[in-house]
FIKOLZA-1660 file (N, C-alpha, C; in steps of 0.1 Angstrom, whole numbers, plus 5000, padded with zeros to 4 digits):
% residues 67
   i   px   py   pz ch aa at
   1 1174 8990 8064  A  X  N
   1 1187 8984 8069  A  X CA
   1 1182 8973 8070  A  X  C
   2 1191 8970 8054  A  X  N
   2 1190 8952 8057  A  X CA
   2 1193 8950 8068  A  X  C
   3 1206 8949 8075  A  X  N
   3 1210 8938 8078  A  X CA
   3 1208 8941 8096  A  X  C
   4 1201 8947 8098  A  X  N
   4 1198 8958 8117  A  X CA
   4 1189 8941 8119  A  X  C
   5 1178 8938 8114  A  X  N
   5 1178 8923 8122  A  X CA
   5 1177 8913 8123  A  X  C
   6 1195 8909 8109  A  X  N
   6 1204 8904 8115  A  X CA
   6 1215 8901 8127  A  X  C
   7 1218 8916 8129  A  X  N
   7 1223 8929 8138  A  X CA
   7 1221 8927 8153  A  X  C
   8 1203 8931 8155  A  X  N
   8 1193 8927 8159  A  X CA
   8 1195 8911 8168  A  X  C
   9 1192 8910 8154  A  X  N
   9 1189 8889 8166  A  X CA
   9 1200 8886 8170  A  X  C
  10 1212 8882 8163  A  X  N
  10 1229 8880 8168  A  X CA
  10 1234 8886 8178  A  X  C
  11 1230 8903 8187  A  X  N
  11 1229 8900 8200  A  X CA
  11 1222 8897 8213  A  X  C
  12 1212 8893 8203  A  X  N
  12 1201 8892 8217  A  X CA
  12 1205 8872 8220  A  X  C
  13 1208 8868 8203  A  X  N
  13 1212 8851 8208  A  X CA
  13 1228 8853 8216  A  X  C
  14 1234 8872 8215  A  X  N
  14 1249 8865 8225  A  X CA
  14 1248 8865 8239  A  X  C
  15 1239 8883 8241  A  X  N
  15 1237 8880 8252  A  X CA
  15 1226 8861 8261  A  X  C
  16 1222 8855 8253  A  X  N
  16 1216 8847 8255  A  X CA
  16 1227 8835 8254  A  X  C
  17 1237 8839 8251  A  X  N
  17 1249 8827 8251  A  X CA
  17 1252 8812 8245  A  X  C
  18 1235 8822 8232  A  X  N
  18 1235 8808 8220  A  X CA
  18 1246 8813 8212  A  X  C
  19 1263 8808 8212  A  X  N
  19 1271 8818 8206  A  X CA
  19 1266 8807 8185  A  X  C
  20 1263 8798 8191  A  X  N
  20 1262 8790 8173  A  X CA
  20 1249 8796 8163  A  X  C
  21 1244 8802 8175  A  X  N
  21 1229 8811 8167  A  X CA
  21 1233 8826 8164  A  X  C
  22 1241 8830 8165  A  X  N
  22 1251 8841 8170  A  X CA
  22 1254 8843 8157  A  X  C
  23 1264 8838 8156  A  X  N
  23 1272 8834 8145  A  X CA
  23 1277 8835 8132  A  X  C
  24 1258 8833 8125  A  X  N
  24 1251 8831 8118  A  X CA
  24 1253 8843 8118  A  X  C
  25 1247 8850 8125  A  X  N
  25 1236 8866 8120  A  X CA
  25 1248 8873 8116  A  X  C
  26 1261 8880 8124  A  X  N
  26 1267 8885 8125  A  X CA
  26 1279 8886 8118  A  X  C
  27 1278 8866 8110  A  X  N
  27 1284 8866 8091  A  X CA
  27 1275 8876 8086  A  X  C
  28 1261 8872 8085  A  X  N
  28 1251 8883 8076  A  X CA
  28 1255 8892 8073  A  X  C
  29 1257 8896 8084  A  X  N
  29 1257 8915 8087  A  X CA
  29 1275 8916 8079  A  X  C
  30 1282 8915 8077  A  X  N
  30 1295 8914 8072  A  X CA
  30 1294 8910 8065  A  X  C
  31 1289 8893 8057  A  X  N
  31 1287 8899 8041  A  X CA
  31 1284 8908 8031  A  X  C
  32 1272 8918 8037  A  X  N
  32 1264 8930 8035  A  X CA
  32 1277 8938 8031  A  X  C
  33 1278 8944 8044  A  X  N
  33 1290 8952 8056  A  X CA
  33 1301 8946 8057  A  X  C
  34 1312 8941 8043  A  X  N
  34 1321 8930 8057  A  X CA
  34 1335 8945 8062  A  X  C
  35 1330 8957 8059  A  X  N
  35 1340 8965 8075  A  X CA
  35 1333 8975 8080  A  X  C
  36 1321 8960 8083  A  X  N
  36 1313 8965 8100  A  X CA
  36 1325 8959 8115  A  X  C
  37 1325 8968 8120  A  X  N
  37 1336 8963 8130  A  X CA
  37 1331 8960 8143  A  X  C
  38 1316 8965 8147  A  X  N
  38 1314 8962 8159  A  X CA
  38 1303 8945 8155  A  X  C
  39 1302 8943 8147  A  X  N
  39 1300 8927 8139  A  X CA
  39 1311 8921 8142  A  X  C
  40 1320 8923 8134  A  X  N
  40 1332 8919 8135  A  X CA
  40 1334 8911 8145  A  X  C
  41 1340 8924 8157  A  X  N
  41 1337 8922 8165  A  X CA
  41 1333 8915 8179  A  X  C
  42 1321 8921 8180  A  X  N
  42 1308 8905 8185  A  X CA
  42 1309 8894 8179  A  X  C
  43 1312 8891 8162  A  X  N
  43 1316 8874 8162  A  X CA
  43 1332 8874 8165  A  X  C
  44 1341 8875 8164  A  X  N
  44 1355 8870 8171  A  X CA
  44 1348 8869 8186  A  X  C
  45 1340 8882 8195  A  X  N
  45 1338 8873 8208  A  X CA
  45 1329 8863 8213  A  X  C
  46 1321 8859 8196  A  X  N
  46 1316 8846 8203  A  X CA
  46 1319 8834 8198  A  X  C
  47 1327 8837 8186  A  X  N
  47 1335 8825 8183  A  X CA
  47 1347 8826 8197  A  X  C
  48 1347 8834 8199  A  X  N
  48 1361 8828 8217  A  X CA
  48 1356 8823 8230  A  X  C
  49 1338 8834 8233  A  X  N
  49 1335 8821 8240  A  X CA
  49 1330 8806 8235  A  X  C
  50 1325 8808 8229  A  X  N
  50 1324 8800 8224  A  X CA
  50 1338 8781 8224  A  X  C
  51 1352 8791 8217  A  X  N
  51 1358 8780 8217  A  X CA
  51 1367 8779 8230  A  X  C
  52 1367 8788 8247  A  X  N
  52 1366 8789 8257  A  X CA
  52 1362 8783 8270  A  X  C
  53 1348 8787 8265  A  X  N
  53 1339 8782 8277  A  X CA
  53 1340 8794 8284  A  X  C
  54 1320 8800 8287  A  X  N
  54 1320 8811 8293  A  X CA
  54 1316 8812 8310  A  X  C
  55 1322 8819 8320  A  X  N
  55 1325 8820 8335  A  X CA
  55 1310 8814 8335  A  X  C
  56 1304 8815 8350  A  X  N
  56 1296 8816 8352  A  X CA
  56 1286 8828 8358  A  X  C
  57 1300 8835 8365  A  X  N
  57 1297 8850 8362  A  X CA
  57 1296 8856 8353  A  X  C
  58 1293 8853 8338  A  X  N
  58 1288 8860 8329  A  X CA
  58 1278 8870 8324  A  X  C
  59 1282 8881 8318  A  X  N
  59 1268 8892 8318  A  X CA
  59 1270 8897 8303  A  X  C
  60 1282 8896 8298  A  X  N
  60 1283 8895 8280  A  X CA
  60 1291 8905 8278  A  X  C
  61 1292 8917 8290  A  X  N
  61 1302 8931 8292  A  X CA
  61 1313 8926 8291  A  X  C
  62 1317 8938 8282  A  X  N
  62 1337 8936 8283  A  X CA
  62 1336 8948 8282  A  X  C
  63 1345 8943 8295  A  X  N
  63 1358 8958 8297  A  X CA
  63 1368 8960 8296  A  X  C
  64 1365 8969 8290  A  X  N
  64 1378 8980 8289  A  X CA
  64 1387 8987 8295  A  X  C
  65 1404 8981 8292  A  X  N
  65 1413 8983 8299  A  X CA
  65 1429 8994 8293  A  X  C
  66 1420 8998 8280  A  X  N
  66 1433 9000 8273  A  X CA
  66 1421 9010 8266  A  X  C
  67 1425 9027 8257  A  X  N
  67 1426 9029 8247  A  X CA
  67 1425 9021 8236  A  X  C
% end
């Protein structure tokens, strides 16, 4: 799995709120696997939190309110 390390590193950075470091990891995954929906979701979340800022009580978990 060529992109496994990139994805795992992206998750580590994401959970540490290090979105600037996480974004290239997820982009690397998507460069090899452009249809990877999970990597795309995390990339979008990184870009969102980088833009709007992270709440003090942020735990890296997203509640889904619809199917």
